[in-house]
CHARMM internal coordinates of N, CA and C (Angstrom, degrees):
IC EDIT
DIST 1 N 1 CA 1.4418
DIST 1 CA 1 C 1.5479
ANGL 1 N 1 CA 1 C 106.28
DIST 1 C 2 N 1.3352
ANGL 1 CA 1 C 2 N 116.60
DIHE 1 N 1 CA 1 C 2 N 126.04
DIST 2 N 2 CA 1.4814
ANGL 1 C 2 N 2 CA 119.25
DIHE 1 CA 1 C 2 N 2 CA 179.02
DIST 2 CA 2 C 1.5259
ANGL 2 N 2 CA 2 C 110.47
DIHE 1 C 2 N 2 CA 2 C -70.76
DIST 2 C 3 N 1.3410
ANGL 2 CA 2 C 3 N 113.62
DIHE 2 N 2 CA 2 C 3 N 153.55
DIST 3 N 3 CA 1.4721
ANGL 2 C 3 N 3 CA 120.60
DIHE 2 CA 2 C 3 N 3 CA 178.69
DIST 3 CA 3 C 1.5247
ANGL 3 N 3 CA 3 C 109.44
DIHE 2 C 3 N 3 CA 3 C -69.11
DIST 3 C 4 N 1.3195
ANGL 3 CA 3 C 4 N 116.86
DIHE 3 N 3 CA 3 C 4 N 143.72
DIST 4 N 4 CA 1.4428
ANGL 3 C 4 N 4 CA 123.56
DIHE 3 CA 3 C 4 N 4 CA 179.68
DIST 4 CA 4 C 1.5369
ANGL 4 N 4 CA 4 C 107.63
DIHE 3 C 4 N 4 CA 4 C -101.58
DIST 4 C 5 N 1.3198
ANGL 4 CA 4 C 5 N 115.03
DIHE 4 N 4 CA 4 C 5 N 133.54
DIST 5 N 5 CA 1.4423
ANGL 4 C 5 N 5 CA 119.56
DIHE 4 CA 4 C 5 N 5 CA 177.90
DIST 5 CA 5 C 1.5335
ANGL 5 N 5 CA 5 C 108.82
DIHE 4 C 5 N 5 CA 5 C -107.88
DIST 5 C 6 N 1.3229
ANGL 5 CA 5 C 6 N 115.92
DIHE 5 N 5 CA 5 C 6 N 134.60
DIST 6 N 6 CA 1.4294
ANGL 5 C 6 N 6 CA 121.85
DIHE 5 CA 5 C 6 N 6 CA -179.82
DIST 6 CA 6 C 1.5477
ANGL 6 N 6 CA 6 C 107.94
DIHE 5 C 6 N 6 CA 6 C -124.01
DIST 6 C 7 N 1.3270
ANGL 6 CA 6 C 7 N 115.20
DIHE 6 N 6 CA 6 C 7 N 127.58
DIST 7 N 7 CA 1.4668
ANGL 6 C 7 N 7 CA 119.26
DIHE 6 CA 6 C 7 N 7 CA 178.92
DIST 7 CA 7 C 1.5343
ANGL 7 N 7 CA 7 C 107.29
DIHE 6 C 7 N 7 CA 7 C -100.15
DIST 7 C 8 N 1.3514
ANGL 7 CA 7 C 8 N 114.44
DIHE 7 N 7 CA 7 C 8 N 117.33
DIST 8 N 8 CA 1.4509
ANGL 7 C 8 N 8 CA 120.25
DIHE 7 CA 7 C 8 N 8 CA 177.72
DIST 8 CA 8 C 1.5489
ANGL 8 N 8 CA 8 C 109.04
DIHE 7 C 8 N 8 CA 8 C -86.62
DIST 8 C 9 N 1.2963
ANGL 8 CA 8 C 9 N 116.20
DIHE 8 N 8 CA 8 C 9 N 125.25
DIST 9 N 9 CA 1.4735
ANGL 8 C 9 N 9 CA 119.62
DIHE 8 CA 8 C 9 N 9 CA -178.01
DIST 9 CA 9 C 1.5446
ANGL 9 N 9 CA 9 C 111.32
DIHE 8 C 9 N 9 CA 9 C -114.78
DIST 9 C 10 N 1.3525
ANGL 9 CA 9 C 10 N 118.91
DIHE 9 N 9 CA 9 C 10 N -14.53
DIST 10 N 10 CA 1.4329
ANGL 9 C 10 N 10 CA 121.70
DIHE 9 CA 9 C 10 N 10 CA 177.75
DIST 10 CA 10 C 1.5310
ANGL 10 N 10 CA 10 C 109.24
DIHE 9 C 10 N 10 CA 10 C -140.17
DIST 10 C 11 N 1.3210
ANGL 10 CA 10 C 11 N 117.18
DIHE 10 N 10 CA 10 C 11 N 143.33
DIST 11 N 11 CA 1.4292
ANGL 10 C 11 N 11 CA 121.71
DIHE 10 CA 10 C 11 N 11 CA 178.95
DIST 11 CA 11 C 1.5275
ANGL 11 N 11 CA 11 C 108.84
DIHE 10 C 11 N 11 CA 11 C -141.68
DIST 11 C 12 N 1.3454
ANGL 11 CA 11 C 12 N 117.59
DIHE 11 N 11 CA 11 C 12 N 162.30
DIST 12 N 12 CA 1.4604
ANGL 11 C 12 N 12 CA 122.71
DIHE 11 CA 11 C 12 N 12 CA 173.77
DIST 12 CA 12 C 1.4963
ANGL 12 N 12 CA 12 C 107.42
DIHE 11 C 12 N 12 CA 12 C -73.58
DIST 12 C 13 N 1.2715
ANGL 12 CA 12 C 13 N 117.48
DIHE 12 N 12 CA 12 C 13 N 139.59
DIST 13 N 13 CA 1.5070
ANGL 12 C 13 N 13 CA 121.05
DIHE 12 CA 12 C 13 N 13 CA 176.07
DIST 13 CA 13 C 1.5392
ANGL 13 N 13 CA 13 C 108.46
DIHE 12 C 13 N 13 CA 13 C -53.52
DIST 13 C 14 N 1.3177
ANGL 13 CA 13 C 14 N 116.84
DIHE 13 N 13 CA 13 C 14 N 138.29
DIST 14 N 14 CA 1.4670
ANGL 13 C 14 N 14 CA 121.08
DIHE 13 CA 13 C 14 N 14 CA -179.09
DIST 14 CA 14 C 1.5203
ANGL 14 N 14 CA 14 C 114.02
DIHE 13 C 14 N 14 CA 14 C -69.57
DIST 14 C 15 N 1.3371
ANGL 14 CA 14 C 15 N 119.46
DIHE 14 N 14 CA 14 C 15 N -11.48
DIST 15 N 15 CA 1.4584
ANGL 14 C 15 N 15 CA 122.61
DIHE 14 CA 14 C 15 N 15 CA 178.26
DIST 15 CA 15 C 1.5688
ANGL 15 N 15 CA 15 C 107.25
DIHE 14 C 15 N 15 CA 15 C -69.34
DIST 15 C 16 N 1.3035
ANGL 15 CA 15 C 16 N 116.62
DIHE 15 N 15 CA 15 C 16 N 126.21
DIST 16 N 16 CA 1.4685
ANGL 15 C 16 N 16 CA 120.35
DIHE 15 CA 15 C 16 N 16 CA -178.74
DIST 16 CA 16 C 1.5222
ANGL 16 N 16 CA 16 C 113.87
DIHE 15 C 16 N 16 CA 16 C -62.35
DIST 16 C 17 N 1.3537
ANGL 16 CA 16 C 17 N 117.96
DIHE 16 N 16 CA 16 C 17 N -28.53
DIST 17 N 17 CA 1.4692
ANGL 16 C 17 N 17 CA 121.90
DIHE 16 CA 16 C 17 N 17 CA -178.33
DIST 17 CA 17 C 1.5244
ANGL 17 N 17 CA 17 C 114.43
DIHE 16 C 17 N 17 CA 17 C -90.12
DIST 17 C 18 N 1.3320
ANGL 17 CA 17 C 18 N 117.16
DIHE 17 N 17 CA 17 C 18 N 5.66
DIST 18 N 18 CA 1.4244
ANGL 17 C 18 N 18 CA 122.89
DIHE 17 CA 17 C 18 N 18 CA -174.09
DIST 18 CA 18 C 1.5365
ANGL 18 N 18 CA 18 C 109.52
DIHE 17 C 18 N 18 CA 18 C -117.22
DIST 18 C 19 N 1.3426
ANGL 18 CA 18 C 19 N 116.11
DIHE 18 N 18 CA 18 C 19 N 140.09
DIST 19 N 19 CA 1.4631
ANGL 18 C 19 N 19 CA 120.15
DIHE 18 CA 18 C 19 N 19 CA 176.20
DIST 19 CA 19 C 1.5387
ANGL 19 N 19 CA 19 C 111.17
DIHE 18 C 19 N 19 CA 19 C -111.67
DIST 19 C 20 N 1.3094
ANGL 19 CA 19 C 20 N 117.14
DIHE 19 N 19 CA 19 C 20 N 13.54
DIST 20 N 20 CA 1.4459
ANGL 19 C 20 N 20 CA 118.09
DIHE 19 CA 19 C 20 N 20 CA 178.75
DIST 20 CA 20 C 1.5397
ANGL 20 N 20 CA 20 C 113.47
DIHE 19 C 20 N 20 CA 20 C -67.10
DIST 20 C 21 N 1.3383
ANGL 20 CA 20 C 21 N 115.66
DIHE 20 N 20 CA 20 C 21 N 146.55
DIST 21 N 21 CA 1.4524
ANGL 20 C 21 N 21 CA 121.77
DIHE 20 CA 20 C 21 N 21 CA 171.51
DIST 21 CA 21 C 1.5102
ANGL 21 N 21 CA 21 C 106.63
DIHE 20 C 21 N 21 CA 21 C -107.57
DIST 21 C 22 N 1.3307
ANGL 21 CA 21 C 22 N 115.55
DIHE 21 N 21 CA 21 C 22 N 131.12
DIST 22 N 22 CA 1.4592
ANGL 21 C 22 N 22 CA 119.81
DIHE 21 CA 21 C 22 N 22 CA -172.90
DIST 22 CA 22 C 1.5244
ANGL 22 N 22 CA 22 C 108.13
DIHE 21 C 22 N 22 CA 22 C -126.44
DIST 22 C 23 N 1.3568
ANGL 22 CA 22 C 23 N 114.09
DIHE 22 N 22 CA 22 C 23 N 143.47
DIST 23 N 23 CA 1.4728
ANGL 22 C 23 N 23 CA 121.18
DIHE 22 CA 22 C 23 N 23 CA 176.69
DIST 23 CA 23 C 1.5309
ANGL 23 N 23 CA 23 C 106.11
DIHE 22 C 23 N 23 CA 23 C -71.88
DIST 23 C 24 N 1.2951
ANGL 23 CA 23 C 24 N 115.68
DIHE 23 N 23 CA 23 C 24 N 133.87
DIST 24 N 24 CA 1.4659
ANGL 23 C 24 N 24 CA 120.13
DIHE 23 CA 23 C 24 N 24 CA -178.91
DIST 24 CA 24 C 1.5624
ANGL 24 N 24 CA 24 C 112.20
DIHE 23 C 24 N 24 CA 24 C -60.23
DIST 24 C 25 N 1.3285
ANGL 24 CA 24 C 25 N 119.23
DIHE 24 N 24 CA 24 C 25 N -30.13
DIST 25 N 25 CA 1.4319
ANGL 24 C 25 N 25 CA 120.27
DIHE 24 CA 24 C 25 N 25 CA -179.30
DIST 25 CA 25 C 1.5516
ANGL 25 N 25 CA 25 C 112.53
DIHE 24 C 25 N 25 CA 25 C -81.91
DIST 25 C 26 N 1.3253
ANGL 25 CA 25 C 26 N 118.26
DIHE 25 N 25 CA 25 C 26 N -6.89
DIST 26 N 26 CA 1.4592
ANGL 25 C 26 N 26 CA 122.09
DIHE 25 CA 25 C 26 N 26 CA -179.56
DIST 26 CA 26 C 1.5649
ANGL 26 N 26 CA 26 C 111.02
DIHE 25 C 26 N 26 CA 26 C -117.65
DIST 26 C 27 N 1.3160
ANGL 26 CA 26 C 27 N 116.85
DIHE 26 N 26 CA 26 C 27 N -3.68
DIST 27 N 27 CA 1.4381
ANGL 26 C 27 N 27 CA 120.81
DIHE 26 CA 26 C 27 N 27 CA -176.42
DIST 27 CA 27 C 1.5243
ANGL 27 N 27 CA 27 C 113.90
DIHE 26 C 27 N 27 CA 27 C -72.51
DIST 27 C 28 N 1.3429
ANGL 27 CA 27 C 28 N 114.94
DIHE 27 N 27 CA 27 C 28 N 158.60
DIST 28 N 28 CA 1.4496
ANGL 27 C 28 N 28 CA 120.24
DIHE 27 CA 27 C 28 N 28 CA 169.74
DIST 28 CA 28 C 1.5401
ANGL 28 N 28 CA 28 C 103.83
DIHE 27 C 28 N 28 CA 28 C -89.15
DIST 28 C 29 N 1.3264
ANGL 28 CA 28 C 29 N 116.48
DIHE 28 N 28 CA 28 C 29 N 121.58
DIST 29 N 29 CA 1.4616
ANGL 28 C 29 N 29 CA 119.55
DIHE 28 CA 28 C 29 N 29 CA -178.49
DIST 29 CA 29 C 1.5366
ANGL 29 N 29 CA 29 C 108.35
DIHE 28 C 29 N 29 CA 29 C -105.78
DIST 29 C 30 N 1.3625
ANGL 29 CA 29 C 30 N 112.96
DIHE 29 N 29 CA 29 C 30 N 126.33
DIST 30 N 30 CA 1.4673
ANGL 29 C 30 N 30 CA 120.61
DIHE 29 CA 29 C 30 N 30 CA -179.34
DIST 30 CA 30 C 1.4812
ANGL 30 N 30 CA 30 C 107.02
DIHE 29 C 30 N 30 CA 30 C -138.20
DIST 30 C 31 N 1.3204
ANGL 30 CA 30 C 31 N 118.48
DIHE 30 N 30 CA 30 C 31 N 125.38
DIST 31 N 31 CA 1.4883
ANGL 30 C 31 N 31 CA 126.41
DIHE 30 CA 30 C 31 N 31 CA -178.59
DIST 31 CA 31 C 1.5253
ANGL 31 N 31 CA 31 C 110.52
DIHE 30 C 31 N 31 CA 31 C 50.33
DIST 31 C 32 N 1.3658
ANGL 31 CA 31 C 32 N 116.87
DIHE 31 N 31 CA 31 C 32 N 39.99
DIST 32 N 32 CA 1.4217
ANGL 31 C 32 N 32 CA 122.00
DIHE 31 CA 31 C 32 N 32 CA 175.11
DIST 32 CA 32 C 1.5008
ANGL 32 N 32 CA 32 C 114.95
DIHE 31 C 32 N 32 CA 32 C 78.35
DIST 32 C 33 N 1.3415
ANGL 32 CA 32 C 33 N 117.95
DIHE 32 N 32 CA 32 C 33 N 7.12
DIST 33 N 33 CA 1.4462
ANGL 32 C 33 N 33 CA 121.23
DIHE 32 CA 32 C 33 N 33 CA -178.73
DIST 33 CA 33 C 1.5150
ANGL 33 N 33 CA 33 C 107.29
DIHE 32 C 33 N 33 CA 33 C -113.75
DIST 33 C 34 N 1.3658
ANGL 33 CA 33 C 34 N 115.32
DIHE 33 N 33 CA 33 C 34 N 153.43
DIST 34 N 34 CA 1.4620
ANGL 33 C 34 N 34 CA 122.17
DIHE 33 CA 33 C 34 N 34 CA -175.37
DIST 34 CA 34 C 1.5119
ANGL 34 N 34 CA 34 C 110.02
DIHE 33 C 34 N 34 CA 34 C -103.77
DIST 34 C 35 N 1.3527
ANGL 34 CA 34 C 35 N 115.99
DIHE 34 N 34 CA 34 C 35 N 130.90
DIST 35 N 35 CA 1.4769
ANGL 34 C 35 N 35 CA 121.57
DIHE 34 CA 34 C 35 N 35 CA 178.52
DIST 35 CA 35 C 1.5109
ANGL 35 N 35 CA 35 C 110.40
DIHE 34 C 35 N 35 CA 35 C -126.42
DIST 35 C 36 N 1.3219
ANGL 35 CA 35 C 36 N 116.34
DIHE 35 N 35 CA 35 C 36 N 154.11
DIST 36 N 36 CA 1.4612
ANGL 35 C 36 N 36 CA 120.53
DIHE 35 CA 35 C 36 N 36 CA 179.65
DIST 36 CA 36 C 1.5255
ANGL 36 N 36 CA 36 C 113.27
DIHE 35 C 36 N 36 CA 36 C -77.42
DIST 36 C 37 N 1.3375
ANGL 36 CA 36 C 37 N 118.13
DIHE 36 N 36 CA 36 C 37 N -22.86
DIST 37 N 37 CA 1.4387
ANGL 36 C 37 N 37 CA 120.65
DIHE 36 CA 36 C 37 N 37 CA -178.32
DIST 37 CA 37 C 1.5217
ANGL 37 N 37 CA 37 C 111.46
DIHE 36 C 37 N 37 CA 37 C -157.57
DIST 37 C 38 N 1.3159
ANGL 37 CA 37 C 38 N 116.17
DIHE 37 N 37 CA 37 C 38 N 168.30
DIST 38 N 38 CA 1.4917
ANGL 37 C 38 N 38 CA 118.99
DIHE 37 CA 37 C 38 N 38 CA 178.57
DIST 38 CA 38 C 1.5023
ANGL 38 N 38 CA 38 C 113.32
DIHE 37 C 38 N 38 CA 38 C -63.36
DIST 38 C 39 N 1.3647
ANGL 38 CA 38 C 39 N 118.94
DIHE 38 N 38 CA 38 C 39 N -33.32
DIST 39 N 39 CA 1.4435
ANGL 38 C 39 N 39 CA 119.87
DIHE 38 CA 38 C 39 N 39 CA 179.63
DIST 39 CA 39 C 1.5341
ANGL 39 N 39 CA 39 C 111.75
DIHE 38 C 39 N 39 CA 39 C -63.04
DIST 39 C 40 N 1.3184
ANGL 39 CA 39 C 40 N 115.95
DIHE 39 N 39 CA 39 C 40 N -40.79
DIST 40 N 40 CA 1.4918
ANGL 39 C 40 N 40 CA 118.33
DIHE 39 CA 39 C 40 N 40 CA 178.28
DIST 40 CA 40 C 1.5190
ANGL 40 N 40 CA 40 C 110.36
DIHE 39 C 40 N 40 CA 40 C -68.80
DIST 40 C 41 N 1.3428
ANGL 40 CA 40 C 41 N 115.80
DIHE 40 N 40 CA 40 C 41 N -38.88
DIST 41 N 41 CA 1.4825
ANGL 40 C 41 N 41 CA 119.71
DIHE 40 CA 40 C 41 N 41 CA 178.79
DIST 41 CA 41 C 1.4809
ANGL 41 N 41 CA 41 C 113.89
DIHE 40 C 41 N 41 CA 41 C -64.32
DIST 41 C 42 N 1.3766
ANGL 41 CA 41 C 42 N 116.59
DIHE 41 N 41 CA 41 C 42 N -29.93
DIST 42 N 42 CA 1.4620
ANGL 41 C 42 N 42 CA 122.01
DIHE 41 CA 41 C 42 N 42 CA -179.40
DIST 42 CA 42 C 1.4774
ANGL 42 N 42 CA 42 C 113.07
DIHE 41 C 42 N 42 CA 42 C -79.24
DIST 42 C 43 N 1.3313
ANGL 42 CA 42 C 43 N 118.79
DIHE 42 N 42 CA 42 C 43 N -12.50
DIST 43 N 43 CA 1.4643
ANGL 42 C 43 N 43 CA 120.99
DIHE 42 CA 42 C 43 N 43 CA 175.63
DIST 43 CA 43 C 1.5237
ANGL 43 N 43 CA 43 C 113.00
DIHE 42 C 43 N 43 CA 43 C 106.28
DIST 43 C 44 N 1.3177
ANGL 43 CA 43 C 44 N 116.06
DIHE 43 N 43 CA 43 C 44 N 170.56
DIST 44 N 44 CA 1.4664
ANGL 43 C 44 N 44 CA 121.88
DIHE 43 CA 43 C 44 N 44 CA -173.43
DIST 44 CA 44 C 1.5372
ANGL 44 N 44 CA 44 C 112.82
DIHE 43 C 44 N 44 CA 44 C -65.51
DIST 44 C 45 N 1.2796
ANGL 44 CA 44 C 45 N 119.14
DIHE 44 N 44 CA 44 C 45 N -17.24
DIST 45 N 45 CA 1.4934
ANGL 44 C 45 N 45 CA 119.99
DIHE 44 CA 44 C 45 N 45 CA 179.93
DIST 45 CA 45 C 1.5260
ANGL 45 N 45 CA 45 C 113.67
DIHE 44 C 45 N 45 CA 45 C -86.04
DIST 45 C 46 N 1.3454
ANGL 45 CA 45 C 46 N 114.54
DIHE 45 N 45 CA 45 C 46 N -4.40
DIST 46 N 46 CA 1.4763
ANGL 45 C 46 N 46 CA 119.50
DIHE 45 CA 45 C 46 N 46 CA 174.45
DIST 46 CA 46 C 1.5035
ANGL 46 N 46 CA 46 C 109.94
DIHE 45 C 46 N 46 CA 46 C -82.48
DIST 46 C 47 N 1.3052
ANGL 46 CA 46 C 47 N 117.92
DIHE 46 N 46 CA 46 C 47 N 127.78
DIST 47 N 47 CA 1.4244
ANGL 46 C 47 N 47 CA 122.72
DIHE 46 CA 46 C 47 N 47 CA 179.81
DIST 47 CA 47 C 1.5028
ANGL 47 N 47 CA 47 C 113.80
DIHE 46 C 47 N 47 CA 47 C -121.16
DIST 47 C 48 N 1.3390
ANGL 47 CA 47 C 48 N 114.50
DIHE 47 N 47 CA 47 C 48 N 28.34
DIST 48 N 48 CA 1.4652
ANGL 47 C 48 N 48 CA 119.78
DIHE 47 CA 47 C 48 N 48 CA -179.86
DIST 48 CA 48 C 1.5200
ANGL 48 N 48 CA 48 C 111.62
DIHE 47 C 48 N 48 CA 48 C -68.73
DIST 48 C 49 N 1.3192
ANGL 48 CA 48 C 49 N 115.46
DIHE 48 N 48 CA 48 C 49 N -30.91
DIST 49 N 49 CA 1.4708
ANGL 48 C 49 N 49 CA 119.81
DIHE 48 CA 48 C 49 N 49 CA 179.46
DIST 49 CA 49 C 1.4971
ANGL 49 N 49 CA 49 C 115.04
DIHE 48 C 49 N 49 CA 49 C 80.86
DIST 49 C 50 N 1.3173
ANGL 49 CA 49 C 50 N 114.03
DIHE 49 N 49 CA 49 C 50 N 127.91
DIST 50 N 50 CA 1.4578
ANGL 49 C 50 N 50 CA 116.81
DIHE 49 CA 49 C 50 N 50 CA 176.15
DIST 50 CA 50 C 1.5280
ANGL 50 N 50 CA 50 C 111.49
DIHE 49 C 50 N 50 CA 50 C -107.80
DIST 50 C 51 N 1.3378
ANGL 50 CA 50 C 51 N 115.99
DIHE 50 N 50 CA 50 C 51 N -6.70
DIST 51 N 51 CA 1.4684
ANGL 50 C 51 N 51 CA 125.16
DIHE 50 CA 50 C 51 N 51 CA 176.64
DIST 51 CA 51 C 1.4760
ANGL 51 N 51 CA 51 C 113.32
DIHE 50 C 51 N 51 CA 51 C 60.58
DIST 51 C 52 N 1.3135
ANGL 51 CA 51 C 52 N 122.27
DIHE 51 N 51 CA 51 C 52 N 24.51
DIST 52 N 52 CA 1.4475
ANGL 51 C 52 N 52 CA 123.51
DIHE 51 CA 51 C 52 N 52 CA 172.71
DIST 52 CA 52 C 1.5476
ANGL 52 N 52 CA 52 C 106.92
DIHE 51 C 52 N 52 CA 52 C -83.05
DIST 52 C 53 N 1.2713
ANGL 52 CA 52 C 53 N 117.34
DIHE 52 N 52 CA 52 C 53 N 141.73
DIST 53 N 53 CA 1.4691
ANGL 52 C 53 N 53 CA 123.41
DIHE 52 CA 52 C 53 N 53 CA -177.26
DIST 53 CA 53 C 1.5355
ANGL 53 N 53 CA 53 C 110.61
DIHE 52 C 53 N 53 CA 53 C -59.74
DIST 53 C 54 N 1.2810
ANGL 53 CA 53 C 54 N 120.55
DIHE 53 N 53 CA 53 C 54 N -29.06
DIST 54 N 54 CA 1.4570
ANGL 53 C 54 N 54 CA 122.58
DIHE 53 CA 53 C 54 N 54 CA -177.24
DIST 54 CA 54 C 1.5072
ANGL 54 N 54 CA 54 C 115.79
DIHE 53 C 54 N 54 CA 54 C -88.17
DIST 54 C 55 N 1.3209
ANGL 54 CA 54 C 55 N 115.69
DIHE 54 N 54 CA 54 C 55 N -2.24
DIST 55 N 55 CA 1.4930
ANGL 54 C 55 N 55 CA 118.48
DIHE 54 CA 54 C 55 N 55 CA -179.05
DIST 55 CA 55 C 1.5317
ANGL 55 N 55 CA 55 C 110.88
DIHE 54 C 55 N 55 CA 55 C -90.19
DIST 55 C 56 N 1.2868
ANGL 55 CA 55 C 56 N 115.40
DIHE 55 N 55 CA 55 C 56 N 104.93
DIST 56 N 56 CA 1.4807
ANGL 55 C 56 N 56 CA 120.13
DIHE 55 CA 55 C 56 N 56 CA -177.78
DIST 56 CA 56 C 1.5180
ANGL 56 N 56 CA 56 C 113.49
DIHE 55 C 56 N 56 CA 56 C -82.76
DIST 56 C 57 N 1.3404
ANGL 56 CA 56 C 57 N 118.87
DIHE 56 N 56 CA 56 C 57 N -17.03
DIST 57 N 57 CA 1.4440
ANGL 56 C 57 N 57 CA 119.31
DIHE 56 CA 56 C 57 N 57 CA -175.50
DIST 57 CA 57 C 1.5236
ANGL 57 N 57 CA 57 C 113.53
DIHE 56 C 57 N 57 CA 57 C -110.35
DIST 57 C 58 N 1.3254
ANGL 57 CA 57 C 58 N 117.25
DIHE 57 N 57 CA 57 C 58 N 3.19
DIST 58 N 58 CA 1.4761
ANGL 57 C 58 N 58 CA 120.79
DIHE 57 CA 57 C 58 N 58 CA -179.34
DIST 58 CA 58 C 1.4959
ANGL 58 N 58 CA 58 C 109.28
DIHE 57 C 58 N 58 CA 58 C -133.75
DIST 58 C 59 N 1.3405
ANGL 58 CA 58 C 59 N 113.30
DIHE 58 N 58 CA 58 C 59 N 148.98
DIST 59 N 59 CA 1.4918
ANGL 58 C 59 N 59 CA 119.54
DIHE 58 CA 58 C 59 N 59 CA 171.22
DIST 59 CA 59 C 1.4440
ANGL 59 N 59 CA 59 C 109.22
DIHE 58 C 59 N 59 CA 59 C 72.17
END
COOR INIT
IC SEED 1 N 1 CA 1 C
IC BUILD
């Protein structure tokens, strides 16, 4: 059986408090993880806010 290749184009934001889904080509990538915005990538102590509806800990 030949190997199957799957191209992932969207993932859940790596921030535990966020439910945003982000396109991998538009995500903020930090330490190999995909985030919907800089605030999520900076961690839970960042309160800059990205104003996405799914971000419960920012904005």
